[in-house]
N, CA, C and O atoms as CSV, one atom per row, in Angstrom:
chain,resi,resn,atom,element,x,y,z
A,1,UNK,N,N,-4.007,-10.664,26.274
A,1,UNK,CA,C,-3.329,-11.164,24.789
A,1,UNK,C,C,-2.066,-10.249,24.895
A,1,UNK,O,O,-1.782,-9.071,25.111
A,2,UNK,N,N,-1.383,-11.611,24.586
A,2,UNK,CA,C,0.375,-11.649,24.573
A,2,UNK,C,C,0.754,-10.659,24.071
A,2,UNK,O,O,0.002,-10.134,23.250
A,3,UNK,N,N,2.269,-9.925,24.414
A,3,UNK,CA,C,2.918,-9.173,23.525
A,3,UNK,C,C,3.896,-9.895,23.207
A,3,UNK,O,O,4.594,-8.954,22.832
A,4,UNK,N,N,4.649,-10.931,23.011
A,4,UNK,CA,C,5.720,-11.575,23.214
A,4,UNK,C,C,6.785,-10.365,23.426
A,4,UNK,O,O,6.494,-9.397,24.128
A,5,UNK,N,N,8.273,-10.512,22.649
A,5,UNK,CA,C,9.166,-9.944,22.205
A,5,UNK,C,C,8.764,-9.023,21.806
A,5,UNK,O,O,8.161,-9.091,20.734
A,6,UNK,N,N,8.928,-7.564,22.568
A,6,UNK,CA,C,8.680,-6.514,21.575
A,6,UNK,C,C,10.082,-6.130,21.161
A,6,UNK,O,O,10.186,-5.785,19.984
A,7,UNK,N,N,11.368,-6.120,22.021
A,7,UNK,CA,C,12.391,-5.319,20.739
A,7,UNK,C,C,12.873,-6.698,19.318
A,7,UNK,O,O,13.347,-6.362,18.233
A,8,UNK,N,N,12.667,-7.787,19.612
A,8,UNK,CA,C,12.617,-8.779,18.592
A,8,UNK,C,C,11.039,-8.869,17.982
A,8,UNK,O,O,10.417,-9.659,18.691
A,9,UNK,N,N,10.608,-8.593,17.438
A,9,UNK,CA,C,8.914,-8.882,16.938
A,9,UNK,C,C,9.360,-9.965,15.764
A,9,UNK,O,O,10.388,-9.967,15.086
A,10,UNK,N,N,8.114,-10.988,15.753
A,10,UNK,CA,C,7.915,-11.553,14.913
A,10,UNK,C,C,6.907,-11.760,13.896
A,10,UNK,O,O,5.847,-11.924,14.499
A,11,UNK,N,N,6.599,-11.879,11.854
A,11,UNK,CA,C,6.056,-11.196,11.894
A,11,UNK,C,C,5.718,-12.557,11.133
A,11,UNK,O,O,6.570,-13.215,10.535
A,12,UNK,N,N,3.964,-13.002,11.257
A,12,UNK,CA,C,3.272,-14.097,10.201
A,12,UNK,C,C,3.096,-13.497,9.081
A,12,UNK,O,O,3.353,-12.334,8.769
A,13,UNK,N,N,2.486,-14.638,8.279
A,13,UNK,CA,C,1.898,-14.792,7.044
A,13,UNK,C,C,1.268,-13.264,6.858
A,13,UNK,O,O,1.259,-12.620,7.907
A,14,UNK,N,N,0.795,-12.655,5.809
A,14,UNK,CA,C,-0.199,-11.941,5.775
A,14,UNK,C,C,-1.694,-11.661,6.040
A,14,UNK,O,O,-2.522,-12.571,6.083
A,15,UNK,N,N,-2.007,-10.326,6.220
A,15,UNK,CA,C,-3.316,-10.964,7.440
A,15,UNK,C,C,-4.055,-11.592,5.919
A,15,UNK,O,O,-3.929,-11.685,4.698
A,16,UNK,N,N,-5.122,-12.000,7.417
A,16,UNK,CA,C,-6.222,-13.643,6.656
A,16,UNK,C,C,-7.758,-12.730,6.465
A,16,UNK,O,O,-8.136,-11.836,7.222
A,17,UNK,N,N,-8.371,-13.161,5.437
A,17,UNK,CA,C,-9.693,-12.358,5.137
A,17,UNK,C,C,-10.345,-12.686,6.484
A,17,UNK,O,O,-9.967,-13.561,7.264
A,18,UNK,N,N,-11.278,-11.939,6.624
A,18,UNK,CA,C,-12.284,-11.614,7.894
A,18,UNK,C,C,-13.309,-12.867,7.859
A,18,UNK,O,O,-13.277,-13.729,6.982
A,19,UNK,N,N,-14.195,-12.845,8.909
A,19,UNK,CA,C,-15.516,-13.669,8.454
A,19,UNK,C,C,-16.698,-12.539,8.205
A,19,UNK,O,O,-16.719,-11.711,9.116
A,20,UNK,N,N,-17.477,-12.368,7.391
A,20,UNK,CA,C,-18.012,-11.673,6.668
A,20,UNK,C,C,-19.042,-11.833,6.460
A,20,UNK,O,O,-18.876,-13.039,6.642
A,21,UNK,N,N,-19.863,-11.782,6.274
A,21,UNK,CA,C,-21.914,-11.344,6.192
A,21,UNK,C,C,-21.435,-10.945,4.148
A,21,UNK,O,O,-22.290,-10.676,3.304
A,22,UNK,N,N,-20.547,-10.996,3.986
A,22,UNK,CA,C,-20.038,-10.414,2.640
A,22,UNK,C,C,-18.968,-10.612,2.254
A,22,UNK,O,O,-18.076,-9.764,2.222
A,23,UNK,N,N,-18.827,-12.302,1.729
A,23,UNK,CA,C,-17.733,-12.584,1.759
A,23,UNK,C,C,-17.213,-12.045,0.178
A,23,UNK,O,O,-16.097,-11.545,0.038
A,24,UNK,N,N,-17.946,-12.176,-0.710
A,24,UNK,CA,C,-17.814,-11.226,-2.022
A,24,UNK,C,C,-16.529,-9.695,-1.750
A,24,UNK,O,O,-15.514,-9.332,-2.343
A,25,UNK,N,N,-17.224,-9.235,-0.669
A,25,UNK,CA,C,-16.663,-7.360,-0.713
A,25,UNK,C,C,-15.035,-8.303,-0.889
A,25,UNK,O,O,-14.144,-8.487,-1.718
A,26,UNK,N,N,-15.460,-8.731,0.645
A,26,UNK,CA,C,-13.821,-9.576,1.391
A,26,UNK,C,C,-12.935,-9.326,0.258
A,26,UNK,O,O,-12.171,-8.426,-0.090
A,27,UNK,N,N,-13.588,-11.237,-0.496
A,27,UNK,CA,C,-12.512,-11.375,-0.807
A,27,UNK,C,C,-11.930,-10.150,-2.396
A,27,UNK,O,O,-10.799,-10.137,-2.881
A,28,UNK,N,N,-13.006,-9.375,-2.802
A,28,UNK,CA,C,-12.496,-8.255,-3.706
A,28,UNK,C,C,-11.477,-7.496,-3.591
A,28,UNK,O,O,-10.604,-7.258,-4.425
A,29,UNK,N,N,-11.693,-6.821,-1.734
A,29,UNK,CA,C,-10.662,-6.142,-1.355
A,29,UNK,C,C,-9.564,-6.918,-1.491
A,29,UNK,O,O,-8.866,-6.638,-2.465
A,30,UNK,N,N,-8.968,-8.394,-0.358
A,30,UNK,CA,C,-7.685,-8.518,-0.221
A,30,UNK,C,C,-7.284,-9.350,-2.314
A,30,UNK,O,O,-6.140,-9.648,-2.657
A,31,UNK,N,N,-8.418,-9.499,-3.178
A,31,UNK,CA,C,-7.436,-9.632,-3.926
A,31,UNK,C,C,-7.036,-8.107,-4.692
A,31,UNK,O,O,-6.276,-8.054,-5.659
A,32,UNK,N,N,-7.340,-7.546,-4.406
A,32,UNK,CA,C,-7.092,-6.072,-4.855
A,32,UNK,C,C,-5.400,-5.578,-4.023
A,32,UNK,O,O,-4.347,-5.132,-4.481
A,33,UNK,N,N,-5.964,-6.020,-2.354
A,33,UNK,CA,C,-4.339,-5.719,-2.206
A,33,UNK,C,C,-3.406,-6.706,-2.326
A,33,UNK,O,O,-2.218,-6.392,-2.402
A,34,UNK,N,N,-3.746,-7.850,-2.356
A,34,UNK,CA,C,-2.457,-8.842,-3.136
A,34,UNK,C,C,-2.247,-8.314,-4.520
A,34,UNK,O,O,-1.218,-8.871,-4.903
A,35,UNK,N,N,-2.746,-7.427,-5.594
A,35,UNK,CA,C,-2.719,-7.590,-7.028
A,35,UNK,C,C,-1.185,-6.184,-6.408
A,35,UNK,O,O,0.024,-6.149,-6.638
A,36,UNK,N,N,-2.240,-5.157,-5.499
A,36,UNK,CA,C,-1.233,-3.964,-5.264
A,36,UNK,C,C,0.050,-4.423,-4.464
A,36,UNK,O,O,1.120,-3.819,-4.534
A,37,UNK,N,N,-0.079,-5.108,-3.999
A,37,UNK,CA,C,1.321,-5.021,-2.791
A,37,UNK,C,C,1.332,-6.831,-3.114
A,37,UNK,O,O,0.312,-7.465,-2.843
A,38,UNK,N,N,2.428,-7.472,-3.637
A,38,UNK,CA,C,2.054,-9.201,-3.525
A,38,UNK,C,C,3.582,-9.453,-3.138
A,38,UNK,O,O,3.971,-10.620,-3.111
A,39,UNK,N,N,4.367,-8.533,-2.871
A,39,UNK,CA,C,5.661,-8.905,-1.700
A,39,UNK,C,C,5.283,-8.603,-0.747
A,39,UNK,O,O,4.341,-7.811,-0.723
A,40,UNK,N,N,5.812,-9.068,0.394
A,40,UNK,CA,C,5.964,-9.571,1.702
A,40,UNK,C,C,6.960,-7.478,1.991
A,40,UNK,O,O,7.462,-6.712,1.169
A,41,UNK,N,N,6.818,-7.401,3.216
A,41,UNK,CA,C,7.428,-6.229,4.033
A,41,UNK,C,C,9.208,-7.037,3.938
A,41,UNK,O,O,9.538,-8.126,4.408
A,42,UNK,N,N,10.062,-6.054,3.181
A,42,UNK,CA,C,11.470,-6.025,4.036
A,42,UNK,C,C,12.166,-5.902,5.099
A,42,UNK,O,O,12.971,-4.997,5.319
A,43,UNK,N,N,11.871,-6.879,5.871
A,43,UNK,CA,C,11.908,-6.448,7.129
A,43,UNK,C,C,13.355,-6.485,7.814
A,43,UNK,O,O,13.566,-5.914,8.883
A,44,UNK,N,N,14.226,-7.121,7.194
A,44,UNK,CA,C,15.909,-6.821,7.335
A,44,UNK,C,C,16.090,-5.276,7.224
A,44,UNK,O,O,16.991,-4.949,7.997
A,45,UNK,N,N,15.665,-4.380,6.670
A,45,UNK,CA,C,16.214,-3.537,5.718
A,45,UNK,C,C,15.691,-2.316,7.346
A,45,UNK,O,O,15.892,-1.114,7.171
A,46,UNK,N,N,15.221,-2.660,8.421
A,46,UNK,CA,C,14.553,-1.870,9.473
A,46,UNK,C,C,15.494,-2.451,10.852
A,46,UNK,O,O,15.267,-3.545,11.368
A,47,UNK,N,N,16.271,-1.772,11.196
A,47,UNK,CA,C,17.056,-2.622,12.710
A,47,UNK,C,C,16.286,-1.774,13.710
A,47,UNK,O,O,16.433,-0.646,13.240
A,48,UNK,N,N,15.857,-1.700,14.352
A,48,UNK,CA,C,15.193,-1.989,15.630
A,48,UNK,C,C,16.380,-1.786,17.252
A,48,UNK,O,O,16.356,-1.118,18.286
A,49,UNK,N,N,17.396,-2.932,16.541
A,49,UNK,CA,C,18.270,-2.316,17.602
A,49,UNK,C,C,19.222,-1.113,17.863
A,49,UNK,O,O,20.029,-0.975,18.783
A,50,UNK,N,N,18.986,-0.434,17.027
A,50,UNK,CA,C,19.300,0.552,17.270
A,50,UNK,C,C,18.592,1.969,16.597
A,50,UNK,O,O,17.767,2.088,15.691
A,51,UNK,N,N,19.287,2.983,17.450
A,51,UNK,CA,C,18.187,3.844,17.498
A,51,UNK,C,C,17.915,4.880,16.822
A,51,UNK,O,O,16.973,5.663,16.946
A,52,UNK,N,N,19.179,4.865,15.746
A,52,UNK,CA,C,19.315,5.908,14.409
A,52,UNK,C,C,19.855,4.936,13.379
A,52,UNK,O,O,20.768,4.110,13.375
A,53,UNK,N,N,19.093,5.281,12.648
A,53,UNK,CA,C,19.833,3.893,11.457
A,53,UNK,C,C,20.048,4.941,10.366
A,53,UNK,O,O,20.077,6.128,10.691
A,54,UNK,N,N,20.182,4.618,9.246
A,54,UNK,CA,C,20.110,5.379,7.717
A,54,UNK,C,C,20.136,3.940,6.889
A,54,UNK,O,O,20.546,2.807,7.138
A,55,UNK,N,N,19.290,4.779,5.452
A,55,UNK,CA,C,19.256,4.027,4.563
A,55,UNK,C,C,20.256,4.237,3.668
A,55,UNK,O,O,20.738,5.360,3.812
A,56,UNK,N,N,20.836,3.501,2.666
A,56,UNK,CA,C,21.166,3.810,1.220
A,56,UNK,C,C,20.694,3.879,0.476
A,56,UNK,O,O,19.492,3.903,0.738
A,57,UNK,N,N,20.910,3.945,-0.580
A,57,UNK,CA,C,20.795,3.741,-2.477
A,57,UNK,C,C,19.607,2.178,-2.239
A,57,UNK,O,O,18.422,2.041,-2.541
A,58,UNK,N,N,20.356,1.453,-1.739
A,58,UNK,CA,C,19.657,0.275,-2.315
A,58,UNK,C,C,18.563,0.119,-1.310
A,58,UNK,O,O,17.452,-0.198,-1.735
A,59,UNK,N,N,18.709,0.270,-0.252
A,59,UNK,CA,C,18.126,0.023,1.156
A,59,UNK,C,C,16.542,0.697,0.574
A,59,UNK,O,O,15.489,0.083,0.404
A,60,UNK,N,N,16.810,2.046,0.374
A,60,UNK,CA,C,16.011,3.058,-0.831
A,60,UNK,C,C,14.877,2.349,-1.635
A,60,UNK,O,O,13.663,2.296,-1.438
A,61,UNK,N,N,15.762,1.766,-2.711
A,61,UNK,CA,C,15.164,1.547,-3.673
A,61,UNK,C,C,14.391,0.492,-3.591
A,61,UNK,O,O,13.238,0.506,-4.021
A,62,UNK,N,N,15.062,-0.775,-2.904
A,62,UNK,CA,C,14.081,-1.843,-2.478
A,62,UNK,C,C,13.140,-1.561,-1.774
A,62,UNK,O,O,12.114,-2.239,-1.819
A,63,UNK,N,N,13.216,-0.919,-1.283
A,63,UNK,CA,C,11.592,-0.098,-0.145
A,63,UNK,C,C,10.743,0.613,-1.176
A,63,UNK,O,O,9.522,0.458,-1.219
A,64,UNK,N,N,11.459,1.452,-2.061
A,64,UNK,CA,C,10.363,1.867,-3.047
A,64,UNK,C,C,9.659,1.009,-4.065
A,64,UNK,O,O,8.657,1.305,-4.716
A,65,UNK,N,N,10.544,-0.406,-4.094
A,65,UNK,CA,C,9.687,-1.214,-4.746
A,65,UNK,C,C,8.659,-1.548,-4.395
A,65,UNK,O,O,7.621,-1.542,-5.058
A,66,UNK,N,N,8.837,-1.952,-3.091
A,66,UNK,CA,C,7.960,-2.533,-2.204
A,66,UNK,C,C,6.818,-1.415,-2.560
A,66,UNK,O,O,5.716,-1.839,-2.909
A,67,UNK,N,N,7.004,-0.232,-2.499
A,67,UNK,CA,C,5.292,0.405,-2.063
A,67,UNK,C,C,5.222,0.897,-3.354
A,67,UNK,O,O,4.770,2.039,-3.274
A,68,UNK,N,N,5.515,0.509,-4.851
A,68,UNK,CA,C,5.229,0.695,-5.906
A,68,UNK,C,C,4.170,0.336,-6.529
A,68,UNK,O,O,3.950,0.670,-7.693
A,69,UNK,N,N,3.130,-0.627,-5.594
A,69,UNK,CA,C,1.806,-0.745,-6.295
A,69,UNK,C,C,0.664,0.648,-5.718
A,69,UNK,O,O,-0.346,1.206,-6.147
A,70,UNK,N,N,1.624,0.751,-4.430
A,70,UNK,CA,C,0.448,2.012,-3.951
A,70,UNK,C,C,0.604,3.651,-4.821
A,70,UNK,O,O,-0.194,4.501,-5.218
A,71,UNK,N,N,2.014,3.490,-4.823
A,71,UNK,CA,C,2.692,4.439,-5.726
A,71,UNK,C,C,1.775,5.076,-6.741
A,71,UNK,O,O,1.336,6.225,-6.795
A,72,UNK,N,N,1.631,4.230,-7.384
A,72,UNK,CA,C,0.822,4.032,-8.810
A,72,UNK,C,C,-0.282,4.166,-8.334
A,72,UNK,O,O,-0.675,5.175,-8.918
A,73,UNK,N,N,-1.346,3.747,-7.446
A,73,UNK,CA,C,-2.613,3.449,-7.369
A,73,UNK,C,C,-2.950,5.332,-6.868
A,73,UNK,O,O,-4.032,5.826,-7.182
A,74,UNK,N,N,-2.072,6.032,-6.231
A,74,UNK,CA,C,-2.085,7.273,-5.683
A,74,UNK,C,C,-1.833,8.127,-6.764
A,74,UNK,O,O,-2.357,9.240,-6.704
A,75,UNK,N,N,-1.109,7.837,-7.792
A,75,UNK,CA,C,-0.973,8.917,-8.505
A,75,UNK,C,C,-2.183,8.807,-9.408
A,75,UNK,O,O,-2.953,9.761,-9.515
A,76,UNK,N,N,-2.397,7.545,-10.132
A,76,UNK,CA,C,-3.965,7.446,-10.619
A,76,UNK,C,C,-5.285,8.282,-10.074
A,76,UNK,O,O,-6.018,9.142,-10.562
A,77,UNK,N,N,-5.231,7.781,-9.166
A,77,UNK,CA,C,-6.249,8.676,-8.092
A,77,UNK,C,C,-5.369,10.335,-8.203
A,77,UNK,O,O,-6.123,11.255,-7.883
A,78,UNK,N,N,-4.853,10.499,-8.345
A,78,UNK,CA,C,-4.590,11.786,-8.096
A,78,UNK,C,C,-4.838,12.500,-9.474
A,78,UNK,O,O,-5.331,13.629,-9.464
A,79,UNK,N,N,-4.543,11.935,-10.562
A,79,UNK,CA,C,-4.640,12.239,-12.081
A,79,UNK,C,C,-6.193,12.310,-12.436
A,79,UNK,O,O,-6.689,13.181,-13.150
A,80,UNK,N,N,-6.980,11.124,-11.748
A,80,UNK,CA,C,-8.979,11.152,-11.933
A,80,UNK,C,C,-9.294,12.596,-10.861
A,80,UNK,O,O,-10.455,12.997,-10.941
A,81,UNK,N,N,-8.411,13.352,-9.932
A,81,UNK,CA,C,-9.029,14.246,-9.169
A,81,UNK,C,C,-8.953,15.608,-9.630
A,81,UNK,O,O,-9.659,16.576,-9.344
A,82,UNK,N,N,-7.811,15.483,-10.514
A,82,UNK,CA,C,-7.662,16.648,-11.780
A,82,UNK,C,C,-8.721,16.531,-13.236
A,82,UNK,O,O,-9.591,17.192,-13.804
A,83,UNK,N,N,-7.996,15.241,-13.376
A,83,UNK,CA,C,-8.807,15.415,-14.623
A,83,UNK,C,C,-10.521,15.427,-14.528
A,83,UNK,O,O,-11.090,16.367,-15.084
A,84,UNK,N,N,-11.333,14.406,-13.838
A,84,UNK,CA,C,-12.568,14.196,-13.782
A,84,UNK,C,C,-13.127,15.672,-13.752
A,84,UNK,O,O,-14.128,16.017,-14.380
A,85,UNK,N,N,-12.577,16.278,-13.173
A,85,UNK,CA,C,-13.842,18.268,-12.853
A,85,UNK,C,C,-13.134,18.860,-13.996
A,85,UNK,O,O,-13.816,19.835,-14.312
A,86,UNK,N,N,-11.951,18.766,-14.912
A,86,UNK,CA,C,-11.466,19.635,-15.810
A,86,UNK,C,C,-12.372,19.053,-17.194
A,86,UNK,O,O,-12.817,19.714,-18.132
A,87,UNK,N,N,-12.468,17.486,-16.927
A,87,UNK,CA,C,-13.302,17.416,-18.498
A,87,UNK,C,C,-14.836,17.951,-18.038
A,87,UNK,O,O,-15.603,18.559,-18.784
A,88,UNK,N,N,-15.050,17.657,-16.919
A,88,UNK,CA,C,-16.268,17.905,-16.617
A,88,UNK,C,C,-16.650,19.882,-17.356
A,88,UNK,O,O,-17.436,20.320,-18.196
A,89,UNK,N,N,-15.940,20.310,-16.750
A,89,UNK,CA,C,-15.739,22.050,-16.886
A,89,UNK,C,C,-16.003,21.923,-18.554
A,89,UNK,O,O,-17.048,21.955,-19.205
A,90,UNK,N,N,-14.909,21.800,-18.863
A,90,UNK,CA,C,-15.033,21.521,-20.905
A,90,UNK,C,C,-16.243,21.426,-21.300
A,90,UNK,O,O,-16.951,22.319,-21.766
A,91,UNK,N,N,-16.592,19.892,-21.040
A,91,UNK,CA,C,-18.042,19.970,-21.088
A,91,UNK,C,C,-18.853,20.650,-21.322
A,91,UNK,O,O,-19.375,20.995,-22.382
A,92,UNK,N,N,-19.115,21.043,-19.677
A,92,UNK,CA,C,-20.264,22.191,-19.690
A,92,UNK,C,C,-19.754,23.534,-20.084
A,92,UNK,O,O,-20.690,24.326,-20.190
A,93,UNK,N,N,-18.660,24.032,-20.324
A,93,UNK,CA,C,-18.653,25.720,-20.673
A,93,UNK,C,C,-18.560,25.823,-22.253
A,93,UNK,O,O,-18.841,26.761,-22.999
A,94,UNK,N,N,-17.834,23.926,-22.651
A,94,UNK,CA,C,-17.759,24.421,-24.384
A,94,UNK,C,C,-19.259,23.327,-24.448
A,94,UNK,O,O,-19.367,22.353,-23.702
A,95,UNK,N,N,-19.912,23.571,-25.079
A,95,UNK,CA,C,-21.214,22.781,-25.182
A,95,UNK,C,C,-21.598,23.380,-26.903
A,95,UNK,O,O,-22.386,24.272,-27.215
A,96,UNK,N,N,-20.979,22.771,-27.544
A,96,UNK,CA,C,-20.886,23.274,-28.625
A,96,UNK,C,C,-22.143,22.773,-29.866
A,96,UNK,O,O,-22.113,23.248,-31.001
């Protein structure tokens, strides 16, 4: 395995779908990932040459826009974790 230049890494295109016996599931998973995070990682925000780098507001805003799809999915997941047991409890206790 070749490591290449560690101090200045080169990034290729996004992940490729692996060969699998279930191509439908692999296609569906990669389609979801492309839907949730369509933009590439803004690598210019990270300075690997300096040990201490600071983020300003514009960089933080751009990084949050990059992660927006995952943040929305996490918020929906937390909402379902809270609402599903609450609605189930209401159906069980308030069965009139």
